[in-house]
MIPATOR-297773 format. One record per residue: residue in one letter; z, y, x of N, C-alpha, C, CB in turn; residue number from 0. Coordinates in steps of 0.2 Angstrom, whole numbers. Atoms other than C-alpha are relative to their C-alpha. Glycine has a CB too. Example, Ala and Ser with C-alpha at 12.3 -4.5 7.8 and 13.67 -1.06 7.14 Angstrom:
# MIPATOR-297773
[atom "a" [0 -6 4] [39 -22 62] [0 6 4] [6 0 -5] 0] [atom "s" [-1 -6 -4] [36 -5 68] [3 5 -4] [-7 2 2] 1] 
//
This chain:
# MIPATOR-297773
[atom "x" [0 -6 4] [0 0 1] [1 6 3] [4 0 -6] 0] [atom "x" [2 -5 -6] [-6 16 8] [8 4 -3] [-10 6 -3] 1] [atom "x" [-6 -2 1] [9 26 11] [0 10 0] [5 -4 8] 2] [atom "x" [1 -7 3] [10 44 2] [6 4 -2] [-4 1 -7] 3] [atom "x" [-6 -4 -4] [18 58 7] [3 6 -8] [-4 5 10] 4] [atom "x" [-2 -4 4] [30 70 -4] [-3 5 -2] [3 1 1] 5] [atom "x" [1 -9 1] [24 87 -14] [3 5 5] [3 2 -7] 6] [atom "x" [-5 -4 -1] [39 94 -9] [4 1 8] [4 -1 -4] 7] [atom "x" [-3 -1 -5] [46 89 8] [-5 -3 6] [7 -2 -1] 8] [atom "x" [6 4 -5] [29 79 16] [2 -5 2] [-3 3 7] 9] [atom "x" [-5 5 -2] [41 65 19] [-3 -5 -4] [8 2 -1] 10] [atom "x" [2 4 3] [33 48 16] [5 -3 -6] [-2 -4 5] 11] [atom "x" [-4 2 7] [37 40 0] [1 -6 0] [-3 1 -6] 12] [atom "x" [0 9 -3] [46 22 2] [-3 -3 -5] [8 -4 2] 13] [atom "x" [3 5 5] [37 8 -5] [3 -2 -7] [-1 -6 4] 14] [atom "x" [-4 1 5] [50 3 -16] [-1 5 -7] [5 2 3] 15] [atom "x" [1 -4 6] [50 19 -26] [-9 2 -3] [3 9 3] 16] [atom "x" [7 0 1] [30 18 -26] [-1 -7 -5] [-5 0 8] 17] [atom "x" [1 7 5] [30 0 -34] [3 3 -5] [4 -8 3] 18] [atom "x" [-4 -1 7] [44 5 -47] [-3 6 -2] [10 1 1] 19] [atom "x" [5 -7 6] [35 24 -51] [-6 0 2] [3 10 1] 20] [atom "x" [7 -2 -3] [16 21 -46] [-2 6 1] [-5 -1 -3] 21] [atom "x" [5 -10 -2] [10 40 -50] [5 4 2] [-3 5 -8] 22] [atom "x" [-4 -3 -4] [25 45 -41] [-2 6 2] [1 -3 3] 23] [atom "x" [2 -4 -5] [23 60 -32] [6 4 6] [-4 6 -3] 24] [atom "x" [-4 -1 -5] [39 65 -23] [4 -5 0] [4 6 -2] 25] [atom "x" [-5 2 -5] [52 58 -14] [6 0 -7] [1 5 9] 26] [atom "x" [-5 1 6] [69 52 -25] [4 5 2] [3 -8 -1] 27] [atom "x" [-3 -5 -2] [77 67 -14] [-3 6 -2] [0 0 8] 28] [atom "x" [3 -6 3] [66 79 -22] [-2 0 -6] [-5 1 4] 29] [atom "x" [2 0 7] [64 71 -38] [4 6 -4] [1 -6 -3] 30] [atom "x" [-4 -5 2] [67 83 -53] [3 -2 -7] [-3 7 0] 31] [atom "x" [-3 5 5] [72 67 -63] [7 1 -1] [-2 -7 1] 32] [atom "x" [-8 0 0] [90 67 -70] [3 -9 5] [3 0 -12] 33] [atom "x" [-3 7 -3] [99 52 -59] [2 -3 -6] [6 -1 4] 34] [atom "x" [-3 5 3] [104 37 -70] [4 -4 2] [-3 -3 -2] 35] [atom "x" [-5 6 -4] [117 23 -65] [2 -5 -8] [10 5 5] 36] [atom "x" [-1 9 3] [121 7 -76] [9 0 0] [-5 -8 6] 37] [atom "x" [-8 2 0] [138 2 -84] [-1 -9 -2] [5 6 -7] 38] [atom "x" [-2 6 3] [142 -17 -85] [3 0 -7] [3 -3 4] 39] [atom "x" [-3 0 8] [143 -21 -104] [3 -8 -1] [-7 3 -8] 40] [atom "x" [0 7 1] [154 -39 -107] [1 -2 -7] [4 -3 4] 41] [atom "x" [-1 5 5] [150 -48 -123] [3 -6 -1] [-4 -1 0] 42] [atom "x" [-3 8 0] [155 -65 -118] [0 -2 6] [-5 -5 -5] 43] [atom "x" [-1 0 -6] [159 -72 -104] [-8 -2 5] [6 -5 1] 44] [atom "x" [6 3 -4] [141 -81 -102] [-5 6 -1] [-2 -8 -4] 45] [atom "x" [6 -4 3] [129 -66 -108] [3 7 3] [-1 0 -9] 46] [atom "x" [-2 -3 1] [132 -50 -103] [-8 5 0] [6 1 5] 47] [atom "x" [3 -5 0] [122 -33 -102] [0 6 3] [0 1 -5] 48] [atom "x" [-3 -6 -3] [122 -16 -95] [-1 7 -3] [-1 0 5] 49] [atom "x" [0 -5 4] [121 2 -103] [-2 4 5] [6 1 -3] 50] [atom "x" [4 -5 -5] [110 15 -94] [3 8 -2] [-10 -1 0] 51] [atom "x" [-2 -7 3] [118 33 -94] [0 5 8] [8 -2 -5] 52] [atom "x" [1 -4 -7] [121 48 -82] [2 -3 7] [3 5 1] 53] [atom "x" [-2 1 -8] [124 44 -66] [8 2 1] [-4 4 5] 54] [atom "x" [-7 -1 -1] [141 54 -64] [6 -4 -6] [0 8 0] 55] [atom "x" [-5 4 7] [148 46 -82] [0 -7 3] [-5 1 -10] 56] [atom "x" [-2 7 -2] [143 28 -74] [5 1 4] [-6 -4 3] 57] [atom "x" [-3 0 -5] [150 32 -58] [8 -2 -4] [0 8 5] 58] [atom "x" [-7 0 3] [167 35 -67] [3 -5 -5] [1 6 -4] 59] [atom "x" [-1 7 4] [165 21 -80] [2 -6 6] [-7 -3 -5] 60] [atom "x" [1 5 -3] [163 9 -65] [7 1 6] [-8 1 3] 61] [atom "x" [-8 0 -4] [177 16 -54] [7 -1 -6] [2 9 5] 62] [atom "x" [-5 2 5] [189 15 -69] [1 -9 1] [-3 3 -8] 63] [atom "x" [1 8 2] [183 -5 -73] [1 -3 9] [-9 -3 -5] 64] [atom "x" [-4 2 -7] [188 -8 -53] [6 0 -1] [-1 4 5] 65] [atom "x" [-6 -2 -2] [206 -4 -56] [3 -8 -3] [5 8 -3] 66] [atom "x" [-3 7 -2] [219 -20 -57] [1 1 -7] [7 0 7] 67] [atom "x" [-2 0 9] [221 -26 -75] [-5 2 -3] [6 5 -3] 68] [atom "x" [6 -3 5] [203 -20 -82] [-6 -3 4] [-1 9 -2] 69] [atom "x" [5 5 -3] [189 -32 -79] [-2 -6 -5] [3 -2 5] 70] [atom "x" [4 5 2] [178 -46 -85] [5 -5 -3] [-4 -2 6] 71] [atom "x" [-4 5 2] [191 -60 -86] [7 2 -4] [2 -4 5] 72] [atom "x" [-6 -1 4] [208 -50 -91] [2 -3 -4] [-1 4 -4] 73] [atom "x" [-3 3 6] [209 -55 -107] [-3 -7 -3] [0 7 -5] 74] [atom "x" [1 9 2] [202 -73 -105] [8 -3 0] [-5 -5 8] 75] [atom "x" [-4 5 -3] [216 -85 -107] [-2 -8 1] [6 1 -4] 76] [atom "x" [3 7 1] [215 -105 -105] [-1 -2 -7] [4 -6 2] 77] [atom "x" [2 3 6] [208 -116 -117] [-8 4 -1] [7 2 -6] 78] [atom "x" [7 -3 3] [191 -111 -127] [1 8 -3] [-3 -5 -8] 79] [atom "x" [2 -8 3] [197 -96 -134] [2 6 3] [3 2 -6] 80] [atom "x" [0 -6 -5] [196 -79 -127] [9 4 -4] [-10 7 -2] 81] [atom "x" [-4 -3 1] [208 -67 -127] [0 3 -7] [0 4 5] 82] [atom "x" [1 -4 6] [210 -52 -141] [-8 1 -1] [4 6 1] 83] [atom "x" [9 -1 0] [193 -52 -150] [-2 7 -5] [-5 -7 -6] 84] [atom "x" [3 -8 0] [184 -34 -151] [-7 0 -2] [-1 4 7] 85] [atom "x" [6 -1 4] [170 -29 -160] [-7 1 7] [0 7 -5] 86] [atom "x" [5 1 -3] [152 -32 -153] [-2 5 5] [-6 -1 -4] 87] [atom "x" [2 -6 -3] [148 -14 -148] [6 4 1] [-5 3 -3] 88] [atom "x" [-4 -4 -1] [166 -7 -145] [-2 4 7] [6 -2 0] 89] [atom "x" [-1 -3 -6] [162 -2 -127] [-7 3 2] [3 -5 5] 90] [atom "x" [7 -2 1] [143 4 -130] [1 7 0] [-4 -4 -5] 91] [atom "x" [1 -10 -1] [141 23 -123] [-6 1 -3] [-1 5 8] 92] [atom "x" [10 2 2] [125 28 -134] [-3 7 4] [-4 1 -10] 93] [atom "x" [5 -4 -5] [112 36 -124] [-2 7 -2] [-6 -4 1] 94] [atom "x" [2 -4 1] [109 54 -125] [-6 4 5] [6 3 -1] 95] [atom "x" [6 -3 -3] [90 60 -120] [0 8 2] [-5 -3 -4] 96] [atom "x" [-1 -7 1] [90 78 -114] [-6 0 0] [4 3 4] 97] [atom "x" [8 -1 -1] [72 87 -115] [1 4 9] [-5 8 -7] 98] [atom "x" [3 -5 -7] [64 95 -99] [-5 3 -1] [-1 -4 6] 99] [atom "x" [4 -5 -1] [54 106 -94] [-6 -3 -2] [0 2 7] 100] [atom "x" [6 2 2] [40 93 -92] [-1 1 -9] [0 -8 4] 101] [atom "x" [0 3 8] [43 86 -110] [-6 9 -4] [12 -1 -4] 102] [atom "x" [2 -3 5] [41 104 -118] [-8 2 1] [4 5 -2] 103] [atom "x" [6 -2 -3] [25 108 -107] [-5 -6 -3] [0 1 10] 104] [atom "x" [8 4 2] [15 92 -112] [0 0 -6] [-1 -7 3] 105] [atom "x" [2 -3 7] [20 96 -131] [-6 7 -1] [7 2 -5] 106] [atom "x" [2 -6 3] [14 112 -128] [-9 1 2] [6 5 2] 107] [atom "x" [8 1 -2] [-3 106 -119] [-2 -2 -8] [-3 -8 8] 108] [atom "x" [2 3 7] [-5 94 -135] [-2 7 -5] [7 -5 -4] 109] [atom "x" [-2 -5 5] [-2 109 -147] [-7 6 0] [7 3 3] 110] [atom "x" [6 -5 1] [-14 122 -140] [-6 -4 3] [1 7 4] 111] [atom "x" [8 4 2] [-28 108 -140] [-1 2 -7] [1 -9 1] 112] [atom "x" [3 1 7] [-26 106 -158] [0 10 -2] [6 -6 -6] 113] [atom "x" [2 -8 1] [-25 128 -158] [-8 1 4] [5 6 4] 114] [atom "x" [9 1 -3] [-40 128 -146] [-7 -3 -4] [-1 -5 6] 115] [atom "x" [3 4 4] [-49 117 -160] [-1 3 -8] [5 -5 0] 116] [atom "x" [1 -4 8] [-44 129 -174] [6 -4 -5] [-10 -3 -3] 117] [atom "x" [-4 3 4] [-31 117 -182] [8 -1 -1] [-3 -5 0] 118] [atom "x" [-7 -1 -2] [-16 123 -185] [6 -5 -3] [0 8 -3] 119] [atom "x" [-4 6 3] [-9 110 -196] [0 -6 5] [-3 -3 -6] 120] [atom "x" [-2 2 -4] [-11 99 -183] [2 0 7] [-2 -3 0] 121] [atom "x" [-6 -4 -4] [-3 109 -170] [6 -3 -1] [2 9 -4] 122] [atom "x" [-8 0 4] [12 110 -184] [3 -7 3] [-2 0 -10] 123] [atom "x" [-3 6 2] [12 91 -184] [-1 -2 7] [-3 -5 -6] 124] [atom "x" [1 2 -8] [10 87 -164] [9 4 1] [-8 4 5] 125] [atom "x" [-7 0 -1] [27 98 -164] [4 -4 -3] [2 6 -1] 126] [atom "x" [-6 6 3] [35 88 -179] [0 -6 3] [0 -1 -8] 127] [atom "x" [3 8 -4] [30 72 -170] [6 2 5] [-10 -1 4] 128] [atom "x" [-5 -1 -6] [41 77 -154] [5 2 -3] [-1 5 4] 129] [atom "x" [-8 -2 4] [56 85 -165] [1 -5 -1] [1 5 -7] 130] [atom "x" [0 8 0] [57 68 -172] [2 -4 3] [-5 -2 -1] 131] [atom "x" [0 7 -7] [55 57 -157] [5 5 4] [-10 -3 5] 132] [atom "x" [-3 -1 -8] [68 69 -148] [-2 1 5] [3 -5 3] 133] [atom "x" [1 1 -5] [57 71 -136] [1 8 3] [-7 -3 1] 134] [atom "x" [-3 -6 -3] [62 90 -136] [5 3 -4] [-6 5 2] 135] [atom "x" [-4 0 4] [73 99 -142] [0 7 -5] [5 -2 3] 136] [atom "x" [1 -5 6] [77 113 -156] [-1 6 6] [8 2 -7] 137] [atom "x" [1 -6 -4] [77 127 -143] [-7 -1 3] [6 0 6] 138] [atom "x" [7 0 -1] [59 121 -137] [-2 -1 -6] [-3 -5 4] 139] [atom "x" [3 0 5] [53 117 -155] [0 9 -4] [4 -6 -3] 140] [atom "x" [1 -8 1] [57 136 -160] [-4 2 7] [9 4 0] 141] [atom "x" [6 -3 -7] [48 142 -143] [-6 -2 -1] [1 -4 8] 142] [atom "x" [7 4 4] [32 131 -149] [-1 3 -5] [1 -8 -2] 143] [atom "x" [1 -3 11] [33 136 -168] [-3 8 1] [12 2 -6] 144] [atom "x" [0 -5 -2] [34 156 -160] [-5 1 4] [5 0 2] 145] [atom "x" [7 -1 -1] [19 155 -150] [-6 -4 -4] [0 -2 8] 146] [atom "x" [4 3 1] [11 143 -161] [-3 6 -8] [3 -8 0] 147] [atom "x" [0 -6 7] [12 158 -177] [-3 7 6] [10 3 -5] 148] [atom "x" [1 -3 -6] [8 170 -162] [-8 1 0] [4 -4 7] 149] [atom "x" [7 2 -4] [-8 163 -157] [-3 -1 -7] [-1 -6 5] 150] [atom "x" [6 -1 6] [-14 158 -176] [6 3 -6] [-5 -9 -3] 151] [atom "x" [-4 -3 6] [-3 167 -189] [-2 -6 -5] [-2 9 -2] 152] [atom "x" [0 3 7] [1 158 -206] [-5 4 -3] [7 -1 -4] 153] [atom "x" [3 -3 6] [-11 161 -219] [4 6 -4] [-2 -6 -4] 154] [atom "x" [-5 -4 8] [-4 176 -232] [-4 -1 -5] [2 9 -1] 155] [atom "x" [2 1 7] [-9 171 -250] [1 6 -2] [2 -4 -5] 156] [atom "x" [1 -7 1] [-17 187 -256] [-1 -1 -9] [-6 4 4] 157] [atom "x" [0 0 8] [-11 188 -275] [0 6 -5] [7 -4 -2] 158] [atom "x" [1 -5 6] [-16 201 -289] [7 2 -1] [-3 -3 -7] 159] [atom "x" [-7 -6 1] [0 213 -291] [0 0 -9] [-3 10 5] 160] [atom "x" [-2 -1 7] [7 211 -308] [-1 6 -6] [4 0 -1] 161] [atom "x" [-2 -6 3] [1 224 -321] [4 3 -5] [-4 1 -1] 162] [atom "x" [-6 -3 5] [15 234 -330] [-3 5 -6] [6 5 5] 163] [atom "x" [2 -6 6] [9 244 -345] [7 4 -2] [-5 -4 -7] 164] [atom "x" [-4 -3 0] [18 258 -346] [3 4 -6] [-1 3 4] 165] [atom "x" [0 -5 6] [11 266 -362] [-4 -6 -5] [-5 9 2] 166] [atom "x" [3 6 4] [4 255 -375] [-7 -1 0] [1 0 -7] 167] [atom "x" [8 0 -1] [-15 250 -376] [-2 5 -5] [-4 -7 -1] 168] [atom "x" [4 -8 8] [-19 263 -393] [0 6 5] [8 2 -9] 169] [atom "x" [1 -5 -3] [-14 276 -380] [-4 1 6] [5 1 1] 170] [atom "x" [6 3 -6] [-22 269 -366] [-7 3 0] [-2 -8 -1] 171] [atom "x" [9 -2 3] [-39 268 -375] [-1 7 0] [-2 -3 -9] 172] [atom "x" [2 -7 2] [-36 285 -382] [-1 6 8] [6 3 -6] 173] [atom "x" [3 -2 -7] [-36 292 -365] [-5 1 5] [3 -3 2] 174] [atom "x" [5 2 -5] [-48 284 -356] [-8 2 -6] [2 -9 3] 175] [atom "x" [8 -3 2] [-62 288 -371] [2 7 -7] [-5 -9 -6] 176] [atom "x" [-3 -6 2] [-55 305 -375] [-7 5 -3] [5 4 7] 177] [atom "x" [9 -2 -2] [-76 312 -371] [-2 -3 -9] [-5 -5 9] 178] [atom "x" [5 3 5] [-81 301 -388] [3 2 -6] [-1 -8 1] 179] [atom "x" [-1 -1 6] [-69 308 -400] [-1 9 -4] [7 -3 0] 180] [atom "x" [1 -6 5] [-72 321 -415] [2 8 1] [3 -3 -6] 181] [atom "x" [-2 -4 0] [-62 333 -409] [-2 5 5] [6 -3 -1] 182] [atom "x" [2 -4 -6] [-71 338 -393] [-5 1 -1] [0 -3 6] 183] [atom "x" [7 -3 -1] [-88 340 -399] [-1 6 -5] [-5 -6 -2] 184] 
//
């Protein structure tokens, strides 16, 4: 595999990183991606999994797990039964992804493609889907909607103002047709 150099520091990107991320252009030191870590989640003595989370949180949980009296087999007792029964997902920490500037720019480029094509509806759908999938956050959604509104204003419906009659129809007719009356002649 050819050695590719980092765009920022110009150092060679390690082969292992290129295998894991074939399209990367940055070394791990220059990467703008949020560092992640993992925590072992114990469901049963024969089957475990991991939970991916931000690196700082994972390090704190793993450090706490190394304490004496805290770990995988402390609740196990002799025999076939375990210790205290706990819910399956009790230790699982929800993973919340933060949107990045790259995510914002990606959705913005897709939106601009539809604006250039003159399709406001598809641009709105692009923003809506990114919002629903949580690819971008509320602040980015507002920014994109502002850009869309400035570049392609919403169509304004023109309505006829409602006519309000302040005088009776007879008076209105008489006033408009006064030159036809007998008094004038």
